C-alpha positions in Angstrom: 0.0 0.0 0.0 1.2 3.5 -0.8 2.8 5.0 2.4 1.4 8.5 1.6 -2.1 7.1 1.4 -1.7 5.3 4.7 -0.5 8.6 6.4 -3.3 10.6 4.8 -5.9 8.1 5.9 -4.7 8.2 9.5 -4.8 12.0 9.5 -8.4 12.0 8.1 -9.5 9.4 10.7 -7.9 11.4 13.5 -9.7 14.6 12.3 -13.0 12.7 12.3 -12.5 11.3 15.7 -11.5 14.7 17.1 -14.7 16.2 15.7 -16.8 13.4 17.3 -15.0 13.8 20.6 -16.0 17.5 20.7 -19.6 16.5 19.9 -20.0 13.9 22.6 -22.8 14.9 25.0 -22.4 14.8 28.7 -18.7 14.4 28.7 -17.0 16.7 31.3 -14.6 19.2 29.9 -11.9 17.7 32.2 -12.2 14.3 30.5 -12.2 15.4 26.9 -8.4 16.1 26.7 -7.8 12.5 27.7 -9.9 11.3 24.8 -7.3 12.9 22.4 -4.7 10.2 23.4 -6.0 7.6 20.9 -6.4 10.2 18.2 -2.8 11.3 18.6 -1.6 7.7 18.8 -3.4 6.8 15.6 -1.9 9.7 13.7 1.6 8.9 15.0 1.1 5.3 14.1 0.2 6.2 10.5 3.2 8.5 10.2 5.5 5.8 11.6 4.1 3.2 9.2 4.5 5.6 6.2 8.2 6.3 7.1 8.9 2.6 7.7 7.4 1.7 4.3 9.4 4.4 2.6 12.7 3.5 4.0 12.4 -0.2 4.5 14.5 -1.3 1.5 17.2 1.2 2.3 17.6 0.1 5.9 17.8 -3.5 4.8 20.0 -3.0 1.7 21.8 0.4 2.0 23.6 -0.1 -1.3 20.2 0.6 -3.0 19.7 3.9 -1.2 20.6 6.0 -4.3 18.2 4.1 -6.5 15.4 4.4 -4.0 16.0 8.2 -3.5 15.8 8.8 -7.3 12.6 6.7 -7.6 11.0 8.3 -4.5 11.7 11.8 -6.1 10.4 10.6 -9.5 13.9 11.2 -11.0 13.3 8.4 -13.6 16.3 9.1 -15.8 18.7 9.1 -12.8 17.0 5.9 -11.5 17.5 4.3 -14.9 21.2 5.1 -14.9 21.6 3.9 -11.3 19.8 0.6 -12.1 22.4 -0.2 -14.8 25.2 0.7 -12.4 23.8 -1.7 -9.8 23.5 -4.5 -12.3 27.0 -4.0 -13.5 28.3 -4.0 -9.9 26.3 -7.0 -8.7 27.5 -9.0 -11.7 31.1 -8.2 -11.0 31.6 -5.4 -13.6 32.2 -1.7 -13.3 31.0 1.1 -15.6 34.1 0.9 -17.8 33.1 -2.7 -18.6 29.5 -1.9 -19.5 29.9 -3.3 -23.1 30.7 -6.7 -21.5 27.4 -7.0 -19.7 25.6 -9.9 -21.3 23.9 -13.2 -20.6 26.8 -14.6 -18.6 26.8 -11.6 -16.3 23.0 -11.7 -16.0 23.2 -15.4 -14.8 25.3 -14.2 -11.9 22.7 -11.8 -10.6 21.1 -13.1 -7.4 17.4 -13.3 -6.7 17.9 -10.7 -3.9 19.4 -8.2 -6.3 16.8 -8.5 -9.0 13.9 -8.6 -6.6 15.1 -5.6 -4.6 15.6 -3.5 -7.7 12.3 -4.6 -9.2 10.4 -4.1 -6.0 11.7 -0.5 -5.8 10.7 0.3 -9.4 7.2 -1.2 -8.9 6.7 0.5 -5.5 7.4 4.0 -6.6 5.7 3.7 -10.0 2.6 2.1 -8.5 3.3 -1.1 -10.4 3.9 0.7 -13.7 7.6 0.1 -14.2 10.1 -2.7 -13.5 11.8 -5.7 -15.2 9.1 -8.1 -14.0 6.4 -5.8 -15.5 8.3 -6.0 -18.8 8.7 -9.7 -18.6 5.0 -10.2 -17.9 4.0 -7.9 -20.8 6.3 -9.9 -23.1 4.6 -13.1 -22.2 1.1 -11.5 -22.7 2.3 -10.5 -26.2 2.9 -14.2 -27.0 6.6 -14.1 -26.3 8.7 -16.5 -24.3 11.8 -15.4 -22.2 13.4 -18.7 -23.1 13.0 -18.4 -26.9 13.3 -15.3 -29.0 11.0 -14.6 -31.9 11.1 -11.3 -33.8 7.3 -11.0 -34.3 6.6 -11.3 -30.5 9.5 -8.9 -29.7 8.1 -6.4 -32.2 4.7 -6.5 -30.5 6.4 -6.2 -27.1 8.5 -3.2 -27.9 5.5 -1.5 -29.5 3.4 -2.2 -26.4 5.9 -0.6 -24.0 6.9 2.2 -26.3 10.4 1.1 -27.3 9.6 1.0 -31.0 11.2 3.6 -33.3 9.5 6.9 -33.4 10.4 7.4 -37.1 9.3 4.5 -39.3 11.9 5.5 -42.0 14.7 4.8 -39.5 13.6 1.2 -38.5 16.7 -0.7 -39.3 16.4 -3.6 -36.9 13.8 -5.5 -38.9 15.2 -8.9 -39.5 15.8 -11.6 -37.0 19.6 -11.5 -37.2 20.0 -7.8 -36.8 17.4 -7.6 -34.0 18.9 -10.5 -32.1 22.4 -9.1 -32.2 21.7 -5.4 -32.4 21.3 -2.9 -29.6 17.9 -1.4 -29.0 18.5 2.1 -27.8 22.0 2.7 -29.2 20.2 4.1 -32.1 19.3 7.7 -31.3 15.9 7.4 -33.2 14.5 5.6 -30.1 13.1 8.2 -27.8 12.6 7.2 -24.2 10.0 8.9 -22.0 11.4 9.3 -18.5 8.2 10.2 -16.8 5.3 8.4 -15.0 3.2 9.0 -18.1 5.3 6.5 -20.1 3.5 3.3 -21.1 3.5 0.5 -18.6 6.8 -1.4 -18.8 8.7 1.5 -20.5 11.3 1.6 -17.8 13.9 0.6 -16.9 15.1 1.4 -20.5 17.4 -0.5 -22.8 19.4 2.3 -24.2 23.1 2.0 -23.5 26.1 0.0 -24.7 25.9 -3.7 -24.2 22.1 -3.9 -23.7 21.3 -5.9 -26.7 18.0 -7.8 -27.3 19.9 -10.9 -26.3 20.8 -9.4 -23.0 17.3 -8.1 -22.3 15.9 -11.6 -23.0 18.5 -13.0 -20.6 17.2 -10.7 -17.9 13.6 -11.8 -18.5 14.7 -15.4 -18.6 16.5 -14.9 -15.2 13.3 -13.4 -13.7 11.3 -16.4 -15.0 13.9 -18.9 -13.6 13.7 -17.2 -10.2 9.9 -17.1 -10.2 9.7 -13.3 -10.2 6.7 -11.5 -11.8 3.0 -12.3 -11.9 2.8 -14.0 -15.3 4.8 -17.1 -16.2 5.2 -19.4 -19.2 3.0 -22.4 -19.4 
C-alpha cells in the first residue's frame, strides 16, 4: 500500500475522531483532553508506518539507497542510470566494462538483487515500471523469455513504447539484426522518462551492451527465479 495514502488516511481518521469527541454529549470538559490520546496515537502510528514503508528497502539494503532516492523523487532518468550501475556492480563489472554486460553476467545476478531493484521500481511507480512488469508484458504478447521470436518482440517493444519513433529509421527489422543489435543505441529511439510513459517502458534499454539478447536474458532470469506475476505455461 502507498505509504502516503496510509498517512493521509490516518490524519483523516484522526480529524473525524477529534470532531466526534467534541460533539460527545455529557462528557465533562476535564475528561475530553484525555480522549485525544487515541487520536494522537493513531496519527503517529500512521506517520511511523509511512516512514517505515518508505525506508524499508534502504535500511535492509543500504547499497540501493541512491536508486530508492531517485525513484522516490520521480527522477526516472537518474534511477534508470543507477539501475544499470547496480546490475554491473552486482554482476562483477564496473561502468568501464559496460559493453561486456551480457547473458553470462545476468546469470550471476542473485534473486535478492533482482527482486530488490524490481520491488523499488514497482513500488514508486505504483506497479507501472520494472523488469518483472516488462517480462509479464512480453509473455502476454505471446513471447517466451526462453525463446526469441522477432514477431513477438516487435509486439512487445511496440506495447511498451520502445519501437522507433520514425518509421523511416527502422533498421532492426530482420531476426539476425534484432537479435544481435542494440535497441536504444540508435538515437531514433526516444525514451519517456516520466510516469506518463507506457507500462513497462522503464527501466530502459538504451546503453552500450544492452542488446536484445541481454534483455531476453534478464527476463529469462526473472522467469527462472519465479519473479513476476505471469509465467510461461
